[in-house]
N, C-alpha and C positions, 0 to 999 in steps of 0.2 A: 649879229648875224648878217653876214653878207648880201647885198640884194640880187648879186650874181654869183654862182658857184660852178666851177667849172673841174670837174674831177679829172685830174691828168694822166692818161696814161704814157703819153709821149712828149719828151720835150726836144727841140730842135734848136740849132745854132747855125744860119745860112748867112754866106756873106754873096752878094749878087748887086751887080750895077751900082756899085758904090756904097749899096746900103748894107747895114746888119741886122738882121732879123733874128730875134730871139722868140718862141713860142711855146705854148702847151695846149695840147688837144687831148680829147678823151677818147678819140679815135684817128683813124686813117681817111674815112670818108668826109667829102667836101660839106656835108651835112651835119659832124660831129662837132660839139661845141669847142672853142677855142678861146685862147687869148694870145695876143700877138704883139711885140714889142716891136719898132723899126726906128732906125737912126742913122743916120748918115755916120760913114766910117769915120770920118776924122771928129767926131763929135757933132753937138747940135742937139735942137730939141726934139724930144722923144714922142714918136706916133705912138696911142694905143688903141688898138681894135678887138672887139670882145663880140666872137658870133660871127659878126657880118662886116663887110666893108664899111657897110651905112651908119653903124656903130662903133666909131672912131674918131678922133680928134690927137689933135697935136698939143703935147704940153698939158695933158689932161690928168697926169700924174701928180698928185701933192705927197705920197710917200708910200712906200711897199716895207710891209713886214715880215720878215721871213720868220718860222716858226716851225716846231716840230711837225705841225698839220700842212704846211706850205706856206703860201703867199696869203698877206692880206693885202689888197690894193685901193687904199684911199683916192677916190677922184676927187679933182677940183672943183668945189660948188657950180665955179662958172662952166663948166665943162658938161654938167649933168643931162642937160636935154641931148645931149649927143649920144648917150646910153640909155636913153629912155628913162630919164630922170633917176638913175642908179645911182648911187651914193658910193658905193663900194662892189667890190669884185674881189672873191676867193678862190684861188687856184688850189684845189686839195693835191698834193705831191705825195703818195704813198711810197712804200719800198719796191714796189715794183714797176714804177713809173721808167721807162726806158730812156735812156740819156737826159735824166733829170739833172744830173751834177755838173755834165758840159754846162747846159742851158742854165743852171742857177749863177755860174761863175760868171758866165758872160753878160747875164742880167746885172748882178753886182758893178760888174765894168760899167755898162751902161750908164746905170743910174746914178752911181756914185753914192753922195751923201743923202739922196734921197731913197734908197735902201737901208733899212737897219734892222738889228737884229731883235726877235720878239722874246 
């Protein structure tokens, strides 16, 4: 079981200021749990953030497994301190998750070989 779980109601893909943002959130409020991936449009290291900007790090994703319940994100052990010593994050994506397909497609492109089917 994951150390952190986000039950996504919304997926999003945004390009802004030379960056690609892919996110999943439980709600629309600023205080709602979320997972955010960020990468320069030309490629490069991926920043992962969970629930707050202070719980994030560059190159923290070891692998992401996509399965029927959503995503299982394994964090690199050396980055655990940035996430409150969590080792994994689950993003639960149900059939009612708005814009999930678009966000998952963008995330596959962003993560390449680090994203696998489960």
